[in-house]
Biopython code that builds the backbone (N, CA, C, O; Angstrom):
import numpy as np
from Bio.PDB.StructureBuilder import StructureBuilder

atoms = [
    (1, "MET", "N", (101.609, -21.615, 177.440)),
    (1, "MET", "CA", (102.766, -22.475, 177.273)),
    (1, "MET", "C", (102.455, -23.825, 177.913)),
    (1, "MET", "O", (101.924, -23.892, 179.022)),
    (2, "LYS", "N", (102.785, -24.874, 177.215)),
    (2, "LYS", "CA", (102.535, -26.217, 177.723)),
    (2, "LYS", "C", (103.636, -26.617, 178.697)),
    (2, "LYS", "O", (104.733, -26.056, 178.685)),
    (3, "LEU", "N", (103.325, -27.589, 179.534)),
    (3, "LEU", "CA", (104.252, -28.020, 180.571)),
    (3, "LEU", "C", (105.595, -28.467, 179.994)),
    (3, "LEU", "O", (106.639, -28.108, 180.538)),
    (4, "LYS", "N", (105.594, -29.225, 178.928)),
    (4, "LYS", "CA", (106.845, -29.705, 178.312)),
    (4, "LYS", "C", (107.698, -28.527, 177.831)),
    (4, "LYS", "O", (108.918, -28.525, 177.994)),
    (5, "GLU", "N", (107.038, -27.526, 177.234)),
    (5, "GLU", "CA", (107.768, -26.343, 176.769)),
    (5, "GLU", "C", (108.377, -25.589, 177.947)),
    (5, "GLU", "O", (109.522, -25.140, 177.887)),
    (6, "LEU", "N", (107.601, -25.457, 179.013)),
    (6, "LEU", "CA", (108.079, -24.770, 180.205)),
    (6, "LEU", "C", (109.270, -25.497, 180.801)),
    (6, "LEU", "O", (110.272, -24.869, 181.142)),
    (7, "GLU", "N", (109.174, -26.821, 180.932)),
    (7, "GLU", "CA", (110.284, -27.601, 181.472)),
    (7, "GLU", "C", (111.529, -27.436, 180.613)),
    (7, "GLU", "O", (112.636, -27.329, 181.141)),
    (8, "SER", "N", (111.360, -27.414, 179.306)),
    (8, "SER", "CA", (112.483, -27.233, 178.387)),
    (8, "SER", "C", (113.148, -25.870, 178.597)),
    (8, "SER", "O", (114.374, -25.761, 178.608)),
    (9, "CYS", "N", (112.326, -24.843, 178.763)),
    (9, "CYS", "CA", (112.868, -23.499, 178.998)),
    (9, "CYS", "C", (113.600, -23.416, 180.331)),
    (9, "CYS", "O", (114.666, -22.807, 180.424)),
    (10, "LEU", "N", (113.029, -24.025, 181.354)),
    (10, "LEU", "CA", (113.635, -23.969, 182.681)),
    (10, "LEU", "C", (114.962, -24.710, 182.735)),
    (10, "LEU", "O", (115.836, -24.341, 183.518)),
    (11, "GLN", "N", (115.132, -25.736, 181.931)),
    (11, "GLN", "CA", (116.392, -26.471, 181.910)),
    (11, "GLN", "C", (117.517, -25.616, 181.347)),
    (11, "GLN", "O", (118.689, -25.886, 181.608)),
    (12, "GLN", "N", (117.178, -24.601, 180.587)),
    (12, "GLN", "CA", (118.189, -23.743, 179.981)),
    (12, "GLN", "C", (118.586, -22.567, 180.881)),
    (12, "GLN", "O", (119.472, -21.790, 180.527)),
    (13, "VAL", "N", (117.942, -22.436, 182.031)),
    (13, "VAL", "CA", (118.230, -21.329, 182.937)),
    (13, "VAL", "C", (119.473, -21.657, 183.752)),
    (13, "VAL", "O", (119.562, -22.720, 184.367)),
    (14, "ASP", "N", (120.430, -20.737, 183.749)),
    (14, "ASP", "CA", (121.636, -20.918, 184.558)),
    (14, "ASP", "C", (121.305, -20.665, 186.022)),
    (14, "ASP", "O", (120.366, -19.937, 186.343)),
    (15, "THR", "N", (122.083, -21.270, 186.894)),
    (15, "THR", "CA", (121.879, -21.040, 188.321)),
    (15, "THR", "C", (122.422, -19.666, 188.694)),
    (15, "THR", "O", (123.289, -19.117, 188.014)),
    (16, "PHE", "N", (121.900, -19.131, 189.774)),
    (16, "PHE", "CA", (122.340, -17.825, 190.243)),
    (16, "PHE", "C", (123.558, -17.970, 191.138)),
    (16, "PHE", "O", (123.742, -18.989, 191.803)),
    (17, "GLU", "N", (124.385, -16.934, 191.145)),
    (17, "GLU", "CA", (125.498, -16.896, 192.076)),
    (17, "GLU", "C", (124.942, -16.592, 193.467)),
    (17, "GLU", "O", (123.800, -16.157, 193.612)),
    (18, "THR", "N", (125.767, -16.830, 194.480)),
    (18, "THR", "CA", (125.372, -16.479, 195.836)),
    (18, "THR", "C", (125.182, -14.965, 195.896)),
    (18, "THR", "O", (126.070, -14.219, 195.484)),
    (19, "PRO", "N", (124.045, -14.503, 196.399)),
    (19, "PRO", "CA", (123.810, -13.056, 196.420)),
    (19, "PRO", "C", (124.776, -12.341, 197.355)),
    (19, "PRO", "O", (125.207, -12.894, 198.366)),
    (20, "LYS", "N", (125.107, -11.111, 197.003)),
    (20, "LYS", "CA", (125.984, -10.306, 197.844)),
    (20, "LYS", "C", (125.191, -9.597, 198.931)),
    (20, "LYS", "O", (125.731, -9.248, 199.981)),
    (21, "ILE", "N", (123.921, -9.391, 198.673)),
    (21, "ILE", "CA", (123.047, -8.726, 199.636)),
    (21, "ILE", "C", (121.761, -9.533, 199.759)),
    (21, "ILE", "O", (121.185, -9.958, 198.758)),
    (22, "LEU", "N", (121.320, -9.737, 200.993)),
    (22, "LEU", "CA", (120.047, -10.411, 201.235)),
    (22, "LEU", "C", (119.016, -9.368, 201.645)),
    (22, "LEU", "O", (119.267, -8.549, 202.529)),
    (23, "LEU", "N", (117.881, -9.401, 201.013)),
    (23, "LEU", "CA", (116.772, -8.540, 201.406)),
    (23, "LEU", "C", (115.706, -9.424, 202.014)),
    (23, "LEU", "O", (115.321, -10.434, 201.426)),
    (24, "GLU", "N", (115.231, -9.054, 203.174)),
    (24, "GLU", "CA", (114.224, -9.885, 203.816)),
    (24, "GLU", "C", (112.930, -9.123, 203.995)),
    (24, "GLU", "O", (112.918, -7.910, 204.203)),
    (25, "GLN", "N", (111.865, -9.848, 203.912)),
    (25, "GLN", "CA", (110.553, -9.308, 204.219)),
    (25, "GLN", "C", (109.785, -10.452, 204.845)),
    (25, "GLN", "O", (109.478, -11.443, 204.183)),
    (26, "TYR", "N", (109.482, -10.316, 206.097)),
    (26, "TYR", "CA", (108.769, -11.393, 206.755)),
    (26, "TYR", "C", (107.272, -11.099, 206.712)),
    (26, "TYR", "O", (106.820, -10.087, 207.247)),
    (27, "PRO", "N", (106.515, -11.973, 206.082)),
    (27, "PRO", "CA", (105.079, -11.742, 205.902)),
    (27, "PRO", "C", (104.254, -12.244, 207.082)),
    (27, "PRO", "O", (103.232, -12.903, 206.892)),
    (28, "THR", "N", (104.686, -11.939, 208.270)),
    (28, "THR", "CA", (103.989, -12.438, 209.452)),
    (28, "THR", "C", (103.410, -11.280, 210.246)),
    (28, "THR", "O", (103.758, -10.118, 210.034)),
    (29, "SER", "N", (102.551, -11.614, 211.130)),
    (29, "SER", "CA", (101.921, -10.621, 211.981)),
    (29, "SER", "C", (102.941, -10.025, 212.942)),
    (29, "SER", "O", (103.758, -10.757, 213.501)),
    (30, "PRO", "N", (102.910, -8.712, 213.145)),
    (30, "PRO", "CA", (103.821, -8.114, 214.116)),
    (30, "PRO", "C", (103.458, -8.501, 215.547)),
    (30, "PRO", "O", (104.185, -8.189, 216.490)),
    (31, "HIS", "N", (102.333, -9.178, 215.694)),
    (31, "HIS", "CA", (101.899, -9.579, 217.028)),
    (31, "HIS", "C", (102.546, -10.881, 217.484)),
    (31, "HIS", "O", (102.345, -11.301, 218.624)),
    (32, "ILE", "N", (103.317, -11.522, 216.616)),
    (32, "ILE", "CA", (104.035, -12.732, 217.016)),
    (32, "ILE", "C", (105.345, -12.269, 217.636)),
    (32, "ILE", "O", (106.261, -11.840, 216.934)),
    (33, "ALA", "N", (105.422, -12.358, 218.941)),
    (33, "ALA", "CA", (106.553, -11.808, 219.680)),
    (33, "ALA", "C", (107.887, -12.379, 219.209)),
    (33, "ALA", "O", (108.084, -13.593, 219.167)),
    (34, "GLY", "N", (108.796, -11.476, 218.856)),
    (34, "GLY", "CA", (110.161, -11.861, 218.528)),
    (34, "GLY", "C", (110.385, -12.426, 217.142)),
    (34, "GLY", "O", (111.516, -12.780, 216.807)),
    (35, "ILE", "N", (109.352, -12.524, 216.324)),
    (35, "ILE", "CA", (109.515, -13.160, 215.016)),
    (35, "ILE", "C", (110.443, -12.344, 214.119)),
    (35, "ILE", "O", (111.193, -12.916, 213.327)),
    (36, "ASP", "N", (110.402, -11.012, 214.231)),
    (36, "ASP", "CA", (111.282, -10.197, 213.390)),
    (36, "ASP", "C", (112.747, -10.446, 213.716)),
    (36, "ASP", "O", (113.590, -10.451, 212.819)),
    (37, "MET", "N", (113.055, -10.652, 214.987)),
    (37, "MET", "CA", (114.444, -10.903, 215.375)),
    (37, "MET", "C", (114.901, -12.292, 214.931)),
    (37, "MET", "O", (116.077, -12.489, 214.626)),
    (38, "LYS", "N", (113.985, -13.248, 214.892)),
    (38, "LYS", "CA", (114.348, -14.582, 214.396)),
    (38, "LYS", "C", (114.683, -14.525, 212.906)),
    (38, "LYS", "O", (115.639, -15.157, 212.455)),
    (39, "PHE", "N", (113.892, -13.765, 212.144)),
    (39, "PHE", "CA", (114.183, -13.603, 210.722)),
    (39, "PHE", "C", (115.493, -12.843, 210.524)),
    (39, "PHE", "O", (116.280, -13.179, 209.639)),
    (40, "LEU", "N", (115.726, -11.828, 211.342)),
    (40, "LEU", "CA", (116.965, -11.064, 211.246)),
    (40, "LEU", "C", (118.164, -11.954, 211.551)),
    (40, "LEU", "O", (119.175, -11.900, 210.850)),
    (41, "ARG", "N", (118.056, -12.763, 212.583)),
    (41, "ARG", "CA", (119.147, -13.679, 212.953)),
    (41, "ARG", "C", (119.419, -14.670, 211.818)),
    (41, "ARG", "O", (120.577, -14.952, 211.508)),
    (42, "ALA", "N", (118.368, -15.193, 211.202)),
    (42, "ALA", "CA", (118.538, -16.127, 210.084)),
    (42, "ALA", "C", (119.232, -15.437, 208.914)),
    (42, "ALA", "O", (120.119, -16.019, 208.291)),
    (43, "ALA", "N", (118.836, -14.204, 208.613)),
    (43, "ALA", "CA", (119.473, -13.458, 207.517)),
    (43, "ALA", "C", (120.947, -13.230, 207.813)),
    (43, "ALA", "O", (121.784, -13.312, 206.914)),
    (44, "LEU", "N", (121.262, -12.946, 209.063)),
    (44, "LEU", "CA", (122.654, -12.711, 209.439)),
    (44, "LEU", "C", (123.513, -13.962, 209.281)),
    (44, "LEU", "O", (124.694, -13.866, 208.947)),
    (45, "THR", "N", (122.933, -15.122, 209.518)),
    (45, "THR", "CA", (123.708, -16.357, 209.358)),
    (45, "THR", "C", (123.956, -16.672, 207.886)),
    (45, "THR", "O", (124.925, -17.357, 207.562)),
    (46, "MET", "N", (123.099, -16.186, 206.989)),
    (46, "MET", "CA", (123.253, -16.462, 205.558)),
    (46, "MET", "C", (124.057, -15.399, 204.822)),
    (46, "MET", "O", (124.661, -15.687, 203.788)),
    (47, "ALA", "N", (124.072, -14.185, 205.338)),
    (47, "ALA", "CA", (124.693, -13.073, 204.620)),
    (47, "ALA", "C", (126.210, -13.171, 204.638)),
    (47, "ALA", "O", (126.812, -13.596, 205.623)),
    (48, "LYS", "N", (126.807, -12.771, 203.538)),
    (48, "LYS", "CA", (128.260, -12.722, 203.460)),
    (48, "LYS", "C", (128.780, -11.301, 203.680)),
    (48, "LYS", "O", (129.924, -11.119, 204.095)),
    (49, "THR", "N", (127.953, -10.303, 203.408)),
    (49, "THR", "CA", (128.415, -8.921, 203.554)),
    (49, "THR", "C", (127.532, -8.084, 204.476)),
    (49, "THR", "O", (128.007, -7.594, 205.501)),
    (50, "ALA", "N", (126.265, -7.915, 204.130)),
    (50, "ALA", "CA", (125.414, -7.007, 204.896)),
    (50, "ALA", "C", (123.973, -7.477, 204.890)),
    (50, "ALA", "O", (123.545, -8.220, 204.006)),
    (51, "VAL", "N", (123.230, -7.029, 205.897)),
    (51, "VAL", "CA", (121.790, -7.269, 205.976)),
    (51, "VAL", "C", (121.134, -5.915, 206.197)),
    (51, "VAL", "O", (121.539, -5.155, 207.077)),
    (52, "TYR", "N", (120.126, -5.619, 205.397)),
    (52, "TYR", "CA", (119.350, -4.396, 205.546)),
    (52, "TYR", "C", (117.963, -4.797, 206.023)),
    (52, "TYR", "O", (117.314, -5.650, 205.418)),
    (53, "SER", "N", (117.511, -4.180, 207.110)),
    (53, "SER", "CA", (116.242, -4.578, 207.695)),
    (53, "SER", "C", (115.520, -3.352, 208.229)),
    (53, "SER", "O", (116.133, -2.495, 208.866)),
    (54, "LEU", "N", (114.219, -3.265, 207.972)),
    (54, "LEU", "CA", (113.405, -2.155, 208.462)),
    (54, "LEU", "C", (112.602, -2.599, 209.673)),
    (54, "LEU", "O", (112.040, -3.693, 209.697)),
    (55, "HIS", "N", (112.557, -1.735, 210.678)),
    (55, "HIS", "CA", (111.819, -2.030, 211.905)),
    (55, "HIS", "C", (111.144, -0.761, 212.397)),
    (55, "HIS", "O", (111.492, 0.341, 211.973)),
    (56, "LYS", "N", (110.187, -0.919, 213.284)),
    (56, "LYS", "CA", (109.530, 0.236, 213.883)),
    (56, "LYS", "C", (110.542, 1.017, 214.721)),
    (56, "LYS", "O", (111.434, 0.438, 215.341)),
    (57, "THR", "N", (110.387, 2.338, 214.728)),
    (57, "THR", "CA", (111.283, 3.188, 215.505)),
    (57, "THR", "C", (111.246, 2.825, 216.985)),
    (57, "THR", "O", (112.257, 2.942, 217.678)),
    (58, "SER", "N", (110.104, 2.392, 217.464)),
    (58, "SER", "CA", (109.972, 2.059, 218.888)),
    (58, "SER", "C", (110.842, 0.872, 219.298)),
    (58, "SER", "O", (111.067, 0.658, 220.489)),
    (59, "THR", "N", (111.332, 0.102, 218.332)),
    (59, "THR", "CA", (112.175, -1.056, 218.668)),
    (59, "THR", "C", (113.663, -0.764, 218.510)),
    (59, "THR", "O", (114.487, -1.670, 218.638)),
    (60, "ARG", "N", (114.014, 0.488, 218.235)),
    (60, "ARG", "CA", (115.406, 0.871, 217.983)),
    (60, "ARG", "C", (116.354, 0.414, 219.095)),
    (60, "ARG", "O", (117.384, -0.199, 218.814)),
    (61, "GLU", "N", (116.019, 0.704, 220.339)),
    (61, "GLU", "CA", (116.901, 0.332, 221.453)),
    (61, "GLU", "C", (117.039, -1.178, 221.574)),
    (61, "GLU", "O", (118.130, -1.679, 221.848)),
    (62, "HIS", "N", (115.957, -1.903, 221.375)),
    (62, "HIS", "CA", (116.001, -3.365, 221.458)),
    (62, "HIS", "C", (116.917, -3.938, 220.377)),
    (62, "HIS", "O", (117.702, -4.849, 220.643)),
    (63, "ILE", "N", (116.817, -3.408, 219.168)),
    (63, "ILE", "CA", (117.656, -3.897, 218.073)),
    (63, "ILE", "C", (119.120, -3.574, 218.341)),
    (63, "ILE", "O", (119.995, -4.392, 218.059)),
    (64, "GLN", "N", (119.393, -2.394, 218.881)),
    (64, "GLN", "CA", (120.775, -2.041, 219.228)),
    (64, "GLN", "C", (121.317, -2.987, 220.296)),
    (64, "GLN", "O", (122.473, -3.404, 220.226)),
    (65, "LYS", "N", (120.489, -3.327, 221.283)),
    (65, "LYS", "CA", (120.912, -4.265, 222.331)),
    (65, "LYS", "C", (121.211, -5.637, 221.730)),
    (65, "LYS", "O", (122.223, -6.255, 222.061)),
    (66, "LYS", "N", (120.331, -6.112, 220.849)),
    (66, "LYS", "CA", (120.555, -7.410, 220.199)),
    (66, "LYS", "C", (121.838, -7.387, 219.371)),
    (66, "LYS", "O", (122.609, -8.347, 219.390)),
    (67, "ALA", "N", (122.066, -6.295, 218.648)),
    (67, "ALA", "CA", (123.293, -6.176, 217.850)),
    (67, "ALA", "C", (124.518, -6.261, 218.754)),
    (67, "ALA", "O", (125.505, -6.911, 218.409)),
    (68, "ASN", "N", (124.456, -5.610, 219.903)),
    (68, "ASN", "CA", (125.562, -5.689, 220.861)),
    (68, "ASN", "C", (125.725, -7.111, 221.389)),
    (68, "ASN", "O", (126.848, -7.605, 221.501)),
    (69, "ASP", "N", (124.614, -7.772, 221.715)),
    (69, "ASP", "CA", (124.667, -9.159, 222.202)),
    (69, "ASP", "C", (125.269, -10.093, 221.157)),
    (69, "ASP", "O", (126.006, -11.020, 221.492)),
    (70, "TRP", "N", (124.949, -9.840, 219.891)),
    (70, "TRP", "CA", (125.423, -10.700, 218.803)),
    (70, "TRP", "C", (126.780, -10.240, 218.265)),
    (70, "TRP", "O", (127.281, -10.793, 217.286)),
    (71, "VAL", "N", (127.371, -9.232, 218.904)),
    (71, "VAL", "CA", (128.660, -8.653, 218.504)),
    (71, "VAL", "C", (128.608, -8.200, 217.035)),
    (71, "VAL", "O", (129.449, -8.577, 216.219)),
    (72, "LEU", "N", (127.609, -7.392, 216.734)),
    (72, "LEU", "CA", (127.420, -6.851, 215.390)),
    (72, "LEU", "C", (127.504, -5.336, 215.428)),
    (72, "LEU", "O", (127.276, -4.711, 216.464)),
    (73, "LYS", "N", (127.830, -4.765, 214.298)),
    (73, "LYS", "CA", (127.871, -3.317, 214.165)),
    (73, "LYS", "C", (126.719, -2.873, 213.267)),
    (73, "LYS", "O", (126.538, -3.397, 212.167)),
    (74, "ILE", "N", (125.953, -1.914, 213.741)),
    (74, "ILE", "CA", (124.908, -1.325, 212.908)),
    (74, "ILE", "C", (125.566, -0.186, 212.143)),
    (74, "ILE", "O", (125.978, 0.814, 212.729)),
    (75, "GLY", "N", (125.658, -0.349, 210.830)),
    (75, "GLY", "CA", (126.353, 0.632, 210.003)),
    (75, "GLY", "C", (125.565, 1.911, 209.799)),
    (75, "GLY", "O", (126.147, 2.995, 209.755)),
    (76, "SER", "N", (124.274, 1.805, 209.677)),
    (76, "SER", "CA", (123.430, 2.971, 209.474)),
    (76, "SER", "C", (122.167, 2.781, 210.295)),
    (76, "SER", "O", (121.518, 1.736, 210.232)),
    (77, "ASN", "N", (121.835, 3.783, 211.049)),
    (77, "ASN", "CA", (120.659, 3.722, 211.895)),
    (77, "ASN", "C", (119.811, 4.941, 211.544)),
    (77, "ASN", "O", (119.816, 5.939, 212.265)),
    (78, "SER", "N", (119.091, 4.854, 210.446)),
    (78, "SER", "CA", (118.384, 6.003, 209.887)),
    (78, "SER", "C", (116.879, 5.891, 210.064)),
    (78, "SER", "O", (116.334, 4.808, 210.278)),
    (79, "ARG", "N", (116.230, 7.028, 209.968)),
    (79, "ARG", "CA", (114.767, 7.053, 209.977)),
    (79, "ARG", "C", (114.261, 7.235, 208.562)),
    (79, "ARG", "O", (114.784, 8.044, 207.795)),
    (80, "LEU", "N", (113.257, 6.484, 208.237)),
    (80, "LEU", "CA", (112.640, 6.540, 206.918)),
    (80, "LEU", "C", (111.145, 6.671, 207.137)),
    (80, "LEU", "O", (110.544, 5.857, 207.837)),
    (81, "ARG", "N", (110.555, 7.669, 206.556)),
    (81, "ARG", "CA", (109.109, 7.845, 206.704)),
    (81, "ARG", "C", (108.432, 7.392, 205.420)),
    (81, "ARG", "O", (108.836, 7.782, 204.324)),
    (82, "TYR", "N", (107.414, 6.577, 205.560)),
    (82, "TYR", "CA", (106.679, 6.111, 204.384)),
    (82, "TYR", "C", (105.226, 5.867, 204.743)),
    (82, "TYR", "O", (104.881, 5.658, 205.906)),
    (83, "ASP", "N", (104.383, 5.896, 203.727)),
    (83, "ASP", "CA", (102.956, 5.664, 203.905)),
    (83, "ASP", "C", (102.674, 4.182, 203.724)),
    (83, "ASP", "O", (103.096, 3.585, 202.733)),
    (84, "LEU", "N", (101.983, 3.599, 204.647)),
    (84, "LEU", "CA", (101.649, 2.181, 204.606)),
    (84, "LEU", "C", (100.135, 2.040, 204.466)),
    (84, "LEU", "O", (99.409, 2.216, 205.445)),
    (85, "PRO", "N", (99.645, 1.723, 203.260)),
    (85, "PRO", "CA", (98.197, 1.606, 203.063)),
    (85, "PRO", "C", (97.626, 0.343, 203.705)),
    (85, "PRO", "O", (98.323, -0.662, 203.847)),
    (86, "ALA", "N", (96.364, 0.406, 204.085)),
    (86, "ALA", "CA", (95.685, -0.765, 204.647)),
    (86, "ALA", "C", (95.638, -1.864, 203.593)),
    (86, "ALA", "O", (95.342, -1.605, 202.426)),
    (87, "SER", "N", (95.931, -3.091, 204.012)),
    (87, "SER", "CA", (95.926, -4.192, 203.046)),
    (87, "SER", "C", (95.036, -5.357, 203.475)),
    (87, "SER", "O", (94.872, -6.320, 202.726)),
    (88, "TYR", "N", (94.472, -5.274, 204.657)),
    (88, "TYR", "CA", (93.581, -6.329, 205.132)),
    (88, "TYR", "C", (92.275, -5.717, 205.626)),
    (88, "TYR", "O", (92.242, -4.545, 206.002)),
    (89, "LYS", "N", (91.217, -6.490, 205.626)),
    (89, "LYS", "CA", (89.906, -5.993, 206.063)),
    (89, "LYS", "C", (89.917, -5.549, 207.524)),
    (89, "LYS", "O", (89.185, -4.634, 207.901)),
    (90, "PHE", "N", (90.750, -6.198, 208.353)),
    (90, "PHE", "CA", (90.744, -5.860, 209.774)),
    (90, "PHE", "C", (91.524, -4.579, 210.088)),
    (90, "PHE", "O", (91.472, -4.102, 211.221)),
    (91, "HIS", "N", (92.247, -4.010, 209.111)),
    (91, "HIS", "CA", (92.925, -2.733, 209.336)),
    (91, "HIS", "C", (91.872, -1.644, 209.493)),
    (91, "HIS", "O", (90.973, -1.508, 208.663)),
    (92, "LYS", "N", (91.992, -0.881, 210.554)),
    (92, "LYS", "CA", (90.982, 0.113, 210.873)),
    (92, "LYS", "C", (91.200, 1.442, 210.145)),
    (92, "LYS", "O", (90.240, 2.177, 209.911)),
    (93, "LYS", "N", (92.449, 1.761, 209.783)),
    (93, "LYS", "CA", (92.759, 3.016, 209.101)),
    (93, "LYS", "C", (93.068, 2.744, 207.630)),
    (93, "LYS", "O", (93.568, 1.677, 207.276)),
    (94, "LYS", "N", (92.760, 3.732, 206.772)),
    (94, "LYS", "CA", (93.055, 3.568, 205.342)),
    (94, "LYS", "C", (94.553, 3.493, 205.092)),
    (94, "LYS", "O", (95.006, 2.734, 204.236)),
    (95, "SER", "N", (95.326, 4.282, 205.840)),
    (95, "SER", "CA", (96.780, 4.233, 205.738)),
    (95, "SER", "C", (97.377, 4.842, 207.000)),
    (95, "SER", "O", (96.705, 5.565, 207.736)),
    (96, "VAL", "N", (98.639, 4.541, 207.234)),
    (96, "VAL", "CA", (99.361, 5.112, 208.367)),
    (96, "VAL", "C", (100.739, 5.538, 207.883)),
    (96, "VAL", "O", (101.290, 4.951, 206.952)),
    (97, "SER", "N", (101.286, 6.562, 208.520)),
    (97, "SER", "CA", (102.659, 6.961, 208.247)),
    (97, "SER", "C", (103.536, 6.253, 209.259)),
    (97, "SER", "O", (103.260, 6.281, 210.458)),
    (98, "SER", "N", (104.578, 5.626, 208.782)),
    (98, "SER", "CA", (105.450, 4.862, 209.663)),
    (98, "SER", "C", (106.871, 5.386, 209.595)),
    (98, "SER", "O", (107.324, 5.875, 208.560)),
    (99, "TYR", "N", (107.555, 5.275, 210.704)),
    (99, "TYR", "CA", (108.985, 5.552, 210.753)),
    (99, "TYR", "C", (109.677, 4.227, 211.008)),
    (99, "TYR", "O", (109.205, 3.417, 211.806)),
    (100, "SER", "N", (110.765, 4.011, 210.348)),
    (100, "SER", "CA", (111.493, 2.760, 210.513)),
    (100, "SER", "C", (112.947, 3.029, 210.818)),
    (100, "SER", "O", (113.474, 4.117, 210.585)),
    (101, "VAL", "N", (113.575, 1.998, 211.348)),
    (101, "VAL", "CA", (115.007, 2.041, 211.641)),
    (101, "VAL", "C", (115.714, 1.271, 210.560)),
    (101, "VAL", "O", (116.940, 1.160, 210.583)),
]
sb = StructureBuilder()
sb.init_structure("model")
sb.init_model(0)
sb.init_chain("A")
sb.init_seg("    ")
for serial, (resi, resn, name, xyz) in enumerate(atoms, 1):
    if name == "N":
        sb.init_residue(resn, " ", resi, " ")
    sb.init_atom(name, np.array(xyz, "f"), 0.0, 1.0, " ", f" {name:<3s}", serial, name[0])
structure = sb.get_structure()
């Protein structure tokens, strides 16, 4: 498709309504201290209804404390087990099983 054709098609696209649910995925290293909470806080400021966020089980108490500090209610605090395959050369294991909150 040529650029002019693409521009013509894009002009016909209607704008989206404000989403009712925000899904976040932060593509950053877990080694950057506190970055997940900054993304969570940003999602909370934009959301009109709910924010769903997955975190390591080991951070459960910290997230509950932050929710209390921010005067928020955690509606569901569930465990989800899933397989996370290695995606970078520096990953030492082929895959790991993770639990999330």
